C-alpha positions in Angstrom: -14.1 3.6 18.2 -15.4 6.1 15.8 -13.3 8.7 13.8 -15.0 11.4 15.9 -13.6 9.9 19.1 -10.0 9.9 17.9 -10.5 13.4 16.5 -11.5 14.7 19.9 -9.1 12.7 22.0 -6.0 13.6 20.0 -7.0 17.1 19.1 -6.9 16.5 15.3 -8.1 19.0 12.7 -10.7 18.0 10.2 -9.6 19.0 6.7 -12.5 17.4 4.8 -15.0 14.6 4.7 -17.0 15.6 7.8 -19.9 13.3 6.7 -17.7 10.3 7.6 -16.9 11.3 11.2 -19.1 8.5 12.5 -17.2 5.8 10.6 -16.0 2.9 12.8 -12.2 2.4 13.2 -11.2 -1.2 13.3 -7.5 -0.7 13.2 -4.7 1.4 11.7 -2.1 1.4 9.0 0.9 3.7 8.7 2.7 4.0 5.4 3.6 6.5 2.7 4.0 3.9 0.0 0.7 3.7 -1.9 1.2 0.2 -3.2 2.0 -1.0 0.4 -1.3 0.5 1.7 -3.2 -1.0 -1.3 -1.7 -4.4 -0.5 -1.9 -4.5 3.2 -4.4 -2.0 4.8 -7.6 -3.5 5.9 -11.2 -2.3 5.7 -12.0 0.1 8.5 -8.4 1.1 9.1 -7.3 4.6 9.8 -4.4 5.5 7.5 -1.5 7.6 8.7 0.6 9.2 5.9 2.3 12.4 4.7 0.9 12.0 1.1 -1.6 14.7 0.2 -2.4 14.1 -3.5 -5.7 12.7 -4.9 -4.4 9.1 -5.2 -4.8 8.7 -1.5 -8.5 9.0 -1.8 -8.6 6.4 -4.6 -6.9 3.9 -2.2 -8.9 4.9 0.8 -12.1 4.3 -1.2 -10.9 1.1 -2.7 -9.8 -0.3 0.6 -12.9 1.1 2.5 -10.7 2.9 5.0 -12.3 4.9 7.9 -10.1 8.0 7.6 -6.8 9.4 6.7 -4.5 11.3 9.1 -1.9 13.6 7.5 1.1 14.2 9.7 3.4 17.2 10.3 0.5 19.7 9.7 0.1 18.7 6.1 -3.1 19.6 4.4 -4.8 17.8 1.4 -4.5 19.2 -2.0 -7.7 20.9 -3.2 -8.9 18.0 -5.4 -8.0 15.5 -2.7 -10.3 17.4 -0.2 -13.1 17.5 -2.8 -12.9 13.8 -3.3 -12.9 13.3 0.4 -16.2 15.2 0.6 -17.6 13.1 -2.2 -16.5 9.8 -0.7 -17.4 10.7 2.9 -13.9 9.6 4.1 -12.5 12.2 6.5 -9.0 13.6 6.1 -7.6 14.8 9.4 -4.4 16.6 10.1 -2.0 16.7 13.1 1.2 18.7 13.7 2.8 15.5 15.1 5.4 13.3 13.4 4.3 9.9 12.0 5.9 8.0 14.8 4.2 10.0 17.5 0.6 10.0 16.1 0.9 6.3 15.2 1.7 5.5 18.8 -1.1 7.6 20.2 -3.7 6.1 17.9 -2.4 2.6 18.6 -2.8 3.2 22.4 -6.4 4.5 22.0 -7.4 1.5 19.9 -5.7 -0.9 22.3 -7.6 0.7 25.3 -10.8 0.2 23.4 -10.5 -3.6 23.2 
């Protein structure tokens, strides 16, 4: 499944990084603790978080994540969005709570298999 597919199926908003909408999603990871994501997220994961600062892009790039989904309608900080454009890693936003969007993404990925 591609980032574009989840974007359309779950009515997510693209905040930045549109060049990466064709990235393949291999799984997902939900956490707000950066060290946890750094230690446990896998390449190709879509990351669900409420963090909006530039450090999320450093981790997404290091771990080669497919995209980041910000919950509760959060938007990335300006420098975070700029880094997203540079890296080509999309940052998406949803008004949903973390629990809800994690479940919806999980179901979509499970259906894909």
